[in-house]
C-alpha positions as a Markdown table, in Angstrom:
| # | Residue | x | y | z |
|---|---|---|---|---|
| 1 | Met | 92.0 | 120.5 | 75.8 |
| 2 | Val | 93.0 | 119.4 | 72.3 |
| 3 | Val | 95.5 | 117.0 | 73.8 |
| 4 | Val | 92.8 | 115.4 | 76.0 |
| 5 | Ala | 90.5 | 115.0 | 73.0 |
| 6 | Ile | 93.2 | 113.3 | 71.0 |
| 7 | Ile | 94.0 | 110.9 | 73.8 |
| 8 | Gly | 90.3 | 110.2 | 74.2 |
| 9 | Leu | 90.1 | 109.3 | 70.5 |
| 10 | Leu | 93.1 | 107.1 | 70.6 |
| 11 | Ala | 91.7 | 105.3 | 73.6 |
| 12 | Ala | 88.4 | 104.8 | 71.9 |
| 13 | Val | 90.2 | 103.1 | 69.0 |
| 14 | Ala | 92.7 | 101.2 | 71.0 |
| 15 | Ile | 90.5 | 99.6 | 73.6 |
| 16 | Pro | 88.2 | 97.7 | 71.2 |
| 17 | Ala | 91.2 | 96.6 | 69.2 |
| 18 | Phe | 92.8 | 95.2 | 72.4 |
| 19 | Asp | 89.6 | 93.3 | 73.2 |
| 20 | Arg | 89.5 | 91.8 | 69.7 |
| 21 | Ser | 93.1 | 90.8 | 70.0 |
| 22 | Arg | 92.6 | 89.2 | 73.4 |
| 23 | Asp | 89.5 | 87.3 | 72.1 |
| 24 | Asn | 91.5 | 86.0 | 69.1 |
| 25 | Ala | 94.3 | 84.9 | 71.4 |
| 26 | Tyr | 91.8 | 82.9 | 73.5 |
| 27 | Ala | 90.2 | 81.3 | 70.4 |
| 28 | Asn | 93.6 | 80.4 | 69.0 |
| 29 | Arg | 94.7 | 78.8 | 72.4 |
| 30 | Leu | 91.4 | 76.9 | 72.6 |
| 31 | Ala | 91.8 | 75.6 | 69.0 |
| 32 | Asn | 95.4 | 74.6 | 69.7 |
| 33 | Asp | 94.5 | 72.8 | 72.9 |
| 34 | Phe | 91.8 | 70.8 | 71.1 |
| 35 | Arg | 94.4 | 69.8 | 68.4 |
| 36 | Val | 96.9 | 68.7 | 71.1 |
| 37 | Phe | 94.4 | 66.7 | 73.0 |
| 38 | Ala | 93.1 | 65.0 | 69.9 |
| 39 | Gly | 96.6 | 64.0 | 69.0 |
| 40 | Ala | 97.2 | 62.6 | 72.5 |
| 41 | Phe | 93.9 | 60.6 | 72.4 |
| 42 | Glu | 94.6 | 59.3 | 68.9 |
| 43 | Thr | 98.1 | 58.2 | 69.9 |
| 44 | His | 96.6 | 56.4 | 72.8 |
| 45 | Ala | 94.1 | 54.7 | 70.5 |
| 46 | Leu | 96.8 | 53.7 | 68.0 |
| 47 | Glu | 99.2 | 52.3 | 70.7 |
| 48 | Asn | 96.4 | 50.5 | 72.7 |
| 49 | Gly | 94.1 | 49.4 | 69.9 |
| 50 | Thr | 91.0 | 51.1 | 71.3 |
| 51 | Trp | 89.8 | 54.5 | 72.4 |
| 52 | Ala | 90.2 | 55.4 | 76.0 |
| 53 | Pro | 87.2 | 54.7 | 78.3 |
| 54 | Asp | 84.9 | 57.6 | 78.9 |
| 55 | Gly | 86.1 | 60.1 | 81.5 |
| 56 | Asn | 84.3 | 62.5 | 83.8 |
| 57 | Gly | 85.9 | 65.9 | 83.2 |
| 58 | Asn | 89.5 | 65.9 | 84.2 |
| 59 | Asp | 89.1 | 62.5 | 85.9 |
| 60 | Leu | 90.6 | 60.2 | 83.3 |
| 61 | Pro | 91.6 | 56.5 | 83.2 |
| 62 | Ala | 95.2 | 56.0 | 84.3 |
| 63 | Thr | 96.1 | 54.7 | 80.8 |
| 64 | Val | 95.5 | 58.1 | 79.2 |
| 65 | Glu | 97.3 | 60.4 | 81.7 |
| 66 | Pro | 100.8 | 59.7 | 80.3 |
| 67 | Tyr | 99.7 | 61.0 | 76.9 |
| 68 | Leu | 98.3 | 64.2 | 78.4 |
| 69 | Glu | 101.0 | 65.0 | 81.0 |
| 70 | Asp | 102.7 | 67.8 | 78.9 |
| 71 | Thr | 99.4 | 69.4 | 77.8 |
| 72 | Ala | 97.0 | 71.9 | 79.2 |
| 73 | Trp | 94.4 | 69.2 | 80.0 |
| 74 | Phe | 94.8 | 69.6 | 83.8 |
| 75 | Glu | 94.6 | 73.5 | 83.6 |
| 76 | Asp | 91.5 | 75.5 | 83.3 |
| 77 | Pro | 90.4 | 76.4 | 79.8 |
| 78 | Pro | 90.7 | 80.1 | 78.9 |
| 79 | Thr | 86.9 | 80.2 | 78.7 |
| 80 | Gly | 86.3 | 78.6 | 82.0 |
| 81 | Gly | 84.7 | 75.2 | 82.7 |
| 82 | Tyr | 86.7 | 72.0 | 82.2 |
| 83 | Trp | 87.8 | 69.6 | 79.5 |
| 84 | Asp | 85.8 | 66.4 | 79.0 |
| 85 | Trp | 86.5 | 63.2 | 77.2 |
| 86 | Glu | 83.6 | 61.3 | 75.7 |
| 87 | Ala | 83.8 | 57.8 | 74.4 |
| 88 | Asp | 80.8 | 55.9 | 72.8 |
| 89 | Arg | 78.3 | 58.6 | 74.0 |
| 90 | Phe | 75.9 | 60.9 | 72.4 |
| 91 | Gly | 76.3 | 59.1 | 69.0 |
| 92 | Phe | 80.0 | 59.8 | 68.9 |
| 93 | Lys | 82.8 | 57.1 | 68.9 |
| 94 | Ala | 85.2 | 59.6 | 70.5 |
| 95 | Ala | 85.0 | 63.3 | 71.3 |
| 96 | Ile | 86.7 | 66.0 | 73.3 |
| 97 | Gly | 84.5 | 68.6 | 74.8 |
| 98 | Leu | 84.5 | 71.7 | 76.8 |
| 99 | Ser | 82.0 | 71.6 | 79.6 |
| 100 | Pro | 80.7 | 74.6 | 81.7 |
| 101 | Ala | 81.7 | 74.7 | 85.3 |
């Protein structure tokens, strides 16, 4: 009975720690993906002299796709939904967003 109680206490401590660890991993992946995408769009802007035209979700202009081919842009974000590129909209010159599905 004591062994079962000890295992129960260990599980009560370990499960919330595991959930926090998983949430931190998702947040870190999301932040890293945004950093990589920003670099790809900035490289496109530097090489072409202008920001890429506005895209609709993962549907991007062909000029941008080579810059994103080795990134997670075409994969689902860890939180669900889809990545979105905004250019000259909502008061922003250029922005990367995460839209709900």
